[in-house]
Phi, psi and omega in degrees: 000321173301324183289331178290332182283337184260328184280151176278150178285137186288338174261326171250091179301331182279359178236155179278159169308310176309312183296326176288321178301319175295327177294321183268359182307312187289345171271357181289154175268135183294151183281128186255016183099181178305140173286128186267078186265110181213161172260118177268126172216147181279166181200163176233148191274118176287174176298336179270019175063041170229164173220157177256134181211123169063044171067026179215153184253141173225137177291152178219165172309138181300334179290343174277004184288138177078011174229142186294155181230172173236131177263121176261102184255120180264182180285333184240348185212165184241125167241133183241121179244141174224119180065034186076356182253148189270126182246358176182149177208125175227164165288143187278138179251138185244021173274200163226145180062033178260160177231122184253110182266153167230098185313330180294344177286334176268004186289334174287342181284321181301340173298327170272340179221080190291334178293341170307332182294333182266326182250347180296136182308315186300335189254010184295314183244035176282125181257114171269168169295153191315304184302314184291323177292320176298312181298322181296312190289329178291319180288346177307330184279335186285156178298311181253036181291332178290323182290316178295326179288326178293320177294326172295323181289322180298330181290343181289334177292335181248331182258343188088155184291323183297317185300305183301319176298325174297315184289326178292324181290325177290328185293318187299315186297334177266006178068026181242133175228091179210139181296325178303308176301318175303306181301318188291314176296326181282333171291333173284320183291329179282334180304140184287165176294153177304138179279163185293146174277130176276143187274146188271129182297153188298323183299338191256358179295130176282133177294318181236111177298144174292143176237134181295139172291339183252047181295146178300330181219158181247150178242147179263178185288339175279010184075003174279151180275127180267191184296156174294157172305311175306322182294328179292319179294323183295315181286333173298317178290328177289333169281349184064037168271070184300317178299321176293314185300316180289330179266002185299310185293317184298306188296315178298327180292313179293326188288325183283330184281321187249013172051058177285150175288160180302321179296332178287316183298313177306317191283328172295318186301307178295328176290326180296321184287318178304314184293325177294320179293318177298316181301319182291317185303307184290334169296325186283319177302314181294322178297314186287319185279349172057041169280142178288174177281145179292136185222139171274156186303323182290336178270353191275141178268113179271002183286142173065026174239156173277008188276133176271121193297307180306316182301312185296325177284336167296322181283336185294322177292331186252137183274144172292147184265337180210153182303328179293314179296320190289319178301314179295326176297310189292318171305318183290328176296320181270332187253346178083002181229132180291146174274152175248027179286135172228143171135201185232149187296142170280186181289326178271015173092001180274158178250129177276144178227145178267327172234091178293145176258126184279130181228094183066232183265353183248127180288154174296328180299326179288346172264008189245039177282113196304280173316301186291321184289325185289329176288325177290323184280324176303312179299310173308314183292332181282336179284315176297317179300314178301000000 
């Protein structure tokens, strides 16, 4: 540059080279970068995600299989485009019958065939970043190590190589080598920063903070921690205080909300236990008595039963006056025929009849054993009522 300002221009001797340069600077064309000179030819992608150019094969993305592409052949590199997007770029090879792989083109395929990571040709000499290579070696001893490594490599397509490398390094620093941990680190890095916590206006501040009725622990007046809620329920169960245990949460919730005194709480628990014992006693008495549930004649279902509905409705308003009459009435209800049994019961409980009524193969007198037959009919009626 100093010589240009001192030396004379060869054609304009009265001026220096620098003066002529400054005069012509405004007419110069600005530099637009390197000239994009390439040879473009169409090609097709094989099922192995490769295409042939100049007696060599080059890999492309697996998504480009089965669709036409364009090869832009430069002097030093090969660029493959599909619909304007770059699906592969390699350094140009000038040998013959060589195959140039880019392992990242085959990562989506590994999701279906994870064993290819260990035996596939594109991955034989694949050099990963140091942290990812350490994770790969550690996962190699696991049964599903290849599948875990494939899930980590798949994240590179969305999160980038540097983010996955950082996640692997963080996992190694914590002494954990697992795909679940690395994916969790990546997920936390993708989440946006936590929003700012809004301040609560003074008008919305509560004078008394709400307390959960089923808090894990209770405190006594001295500030000491009492036993856990589960321990209280276990003790009630051991003492067979089932009524207290079932009503404990409800009573404590109401007591905390309304600030009941301890005597009131204990009284409510005892009342719940008394009610439970009374209910259990009544249930036990019903079970011993074997009484059916009370039903009205209008609610009784006569379908699929041998009971005569009109006769039962006639007998329902009046109660039987004697075992004999009751036997006759209920026998008529269940057999459909009135009994003609007359007489008095014998010592063994049978009723003598002078003219037995034949119903099939059995006489009606054989069906009219007063106490015994009445109890049998009563049990049969209870079974149908239930």
